[in-house]
C-alpha positions in Angstrom: -4.3 155.3 -127.9 -6.7 154.3 -125.1 -9.6 154.6 -127.6 -7.9 152.2 -130.0 -7.3 149.6 -127.3 -10.9 149.9 -126.0 -12.2 149.6 -129.6 -10.0 146.5 -130.2 -11.1 145.0 -126.9 -14.8 145.5 -127.7 -14.2 144.1 -131.2 -12.6 141.0 -129.7 -15.3 140.5 -127.1 -18.1 140.8 -129.7 -16.3 138.5 -132.1 -15.9 135.9 -129.3 -19.7 136.2 -128.5 -20.5 135.8 -132.2 -18.3 132.7 -132.5 -19.6 131.2 -129.3 -23.3 131.6 -130.2 -22.8 130.7 -133.8 -21.3 127.3 -133.0 -22.8 126.4 -129.7 -26.5 127.2 -130.5 -26.1 125.8 -134.1 -24.8 122.5 -132.7 -27.9 122.3 -130.4 -30.4 123.2 -133.1 -28.9 121.0 -135.9 -27.2 117.9 -134.5 -25.1 116.0 -137.0 -27.1 113.2 -138.7 -26.8 109.7 -137.1 -24.4 107.4 -138.9 -26.0 104.0 -138.3 -29.5 102.6 -138.2 -29.7 102.2 -134.5 -28.8 105.8 -133.8 -31.2 106.9 -136.6 -34.0 104.9 -134.9 -33.0 106.5 -131.5 -33.1 110.0 -133.0 -36.6 109.3 -134.5 -37.8 108.0 -131.2 -36.5 111.0 -129.4 -38.1 113.4 -131.9 -41.5 111.5 -131.5 -41.2 111.6 -127.7 -40.9 115.4 -127.9 -44.2 115.6 -129.9 -47.5 116.1 -128.3 -49.6 112.9 -127.7 -52.1 114.2 -130.3 -49.4 114.3 -133.0 -48.2 110.8 -132.2 -51.7 109.4 -132.2 -52.4 111.0 -135.6 -49.2 109.6 -137.1 -49.9 106.1 -135.8 -53.5 106.1 -136.9 -53.1 107.6 -140.4 -50.0 105.9 -141.7 -48.5 102.5 -141.8 -44.8 101.9 -141.3 -42.5 103.9 -143.5 -41.3 102.0 -146.6 -37.6 101.9 -147.5 -36.6 103.9 -150.5 -36.7 102.2 -153.9 -40.2 100.8 -153.6 -39.1 97.5 -152.1 -41.7 95.6 -150.2 -41.3 93.1 -147.4 -43.4 91.5 -144.7 -41.6 93.8 -142.2 -43.0 96.8 -144.1 -46.6 95.7 -143.4 -47.6 94.5 -146.9 -47.5 90.8 -147.5 -47.5 89.5 -151.1 -50.1 86.9 -151.9 -48.5 83.6 -152.7 -48.7 82.1 -156.2 -51.3 79.6 -157.0 -54.9 79.6 -155.6 -56.0 83.0 -154.4 -56.6 83.3 -150.7 -60.1 84.2 -149.9 -60.2 86.6 -146.9 -57.3 84.9 -145.1 -55.5 88.1 -144.7 -58.3 90.0 -143.0 -61.5 89.2 -141.3 -63.1 92.3 -143.0 -65.6 91.8 -145.7 -64.4 92.5 -149.3 -66.4 95.8 -149.4 -64.6 97.0 -146.3 -61.2 96.0 -147.6 -62.0 98.0 -150.8 -63.0 101.0 -148.7 -59.7 100.8 -146.7 -57.9 100.9 -150.1 -60.0 103.9 -151.1 -59.0 105.6 -147.9 -55.3 104.9 -148.5 -55.6 106.5 -152.0 -57.4 109.6 -150.4 -54.7 109.9 -147.8 -52.0 109.8 -150.5 -54.0 112.5 -152.4 -54.3 114.7 -149.4 -50.6 114.4 -148.6 -49.3 115.0 -152.1 -52.0 117.1 -153.7 -53.2 114.5 -156.1 -53.9 110.8 -156.4 -51.2 108.3 -157.5 -51.3 107.7 -161.2 -50.4 104.8 -163.5 -51.1 101.1 -163.8 -51.9 98.9 -160.8 -48.1 98.1 -160.1 -47.2 101.8 -160.5 -50.0 102.9 -158.1 -49.1 100.1 -155.7 -45.5 101.2 -155.7 -46.4 104.8 -154.9 -48.8 103.7 -152.1 -46.3 101.3 -150.6 -43.5 103.9 -150.1 -42.1 104.8 -153.5 -43.2 108.4 -153.0 -41.4 111.7 -152.1 -41.8 111.1 -148.3 -41.4 107.3 -148.4 -44.7 106.7 -146.6 -46.4 103.4 -146.8 -50.1 104.0 -147.0 -51.0 100.2 -147.2 -51.9 98.1 -144.3 -51.9 94.3 -144.5 -54.1 94.1 -141.4 -56.8 96.0 -143.2 -56.7 93.4 -146.0 -54.6 95.3 -148.5 -52.2 92.8 -150.1 -50.0 92.4 -153.2 -49.4 89.5 -155.5 -45.9 88.5 -156.8 -46.2 91.0 -159.7 -46.4 93.9 -157.3 -50.1 94.5 -157.9 -52.7 95.2 -155.2 -55.2 92.4 -155.3 -58.7 91.9 -153.9 -59.6 89.2 -151.3 -60.0 86.7 -154.2 -56.6 87.4 -155.6 -57.6 89.4 -158.7 -55.7 92.7 -159.3 -57.8 95.8 -158.7 -58.6 98.1 -161.6 -57.8 101.8 -161.0 -59.5 104.4 -163.1 -58.4 108.0 -162.7 -61.5 110.1 -162.9 -59.7 113.4 -162.0 -56.6 114.5 -160.1 -58.6 114.2 -156.9 -61.0 111.3 -157.7 -60.2 107.7 -158.5 -62.5 104.7 -159.1 -61.2 101.4 -157.7 -62.9 98.2 -158.9 -62.7 94.7 -157.6 -63.7 91.8 -159.9 -65.6 90.2 -157.1 -66.0 86.5 -156.3 -66.2 85.4 -160.0 -62.8 87.0 -160.8 -64.2 88.8 -163.9 -64.3 92.5 -164.3 -67.5 94.3 -165.4 -69.9 91.7 -164.1 -72.8 92.1 -161.6 -70.7 91.1 -158.5 -68.0 93.7 -159.0 -67.3 96.0 -156.1 -66.5 99.7 -156.7 -65.4 102.6 -154.6 -64.4 106.2 -155.4 
């Protein structure tokens, strides 16, 4: 009889430890998701604060602000659409057009490195993918670097002409700016890979 009582006591104690560790450590490892935007922002800030300074610096230097789901763009997201009418010549950035084009090429390469291949499609489709309509909702575009969109959701060069994207392979893409004359395939075109 004593053996049965001892076995039952051990079983109850072990069960209690199991329940305690199952629920108390699980709650610490996986807190419930925040319910509102303010608490979500606080949770992200807390997670970033726990990262090393190198990780935070890499995140800040490589990626622009995260784009909301659905491919919507706004000035708050870091990409400002070009107004209709006359194109703005270098009013978005002080960088020369060739540098702006290289910044765009770098954004495409960063996308390719993150997702194992370049964005594909037409200019608006590629723009959508680069501006956050991707699996991780990361915006690779930076208005301060001269990358801007027109009202049709197309990436445009400093003269307001949409870029031409030519997929050479899964890892290489040619990006062409029409240059100051606004006509593709002329001597003043700018090209990057």
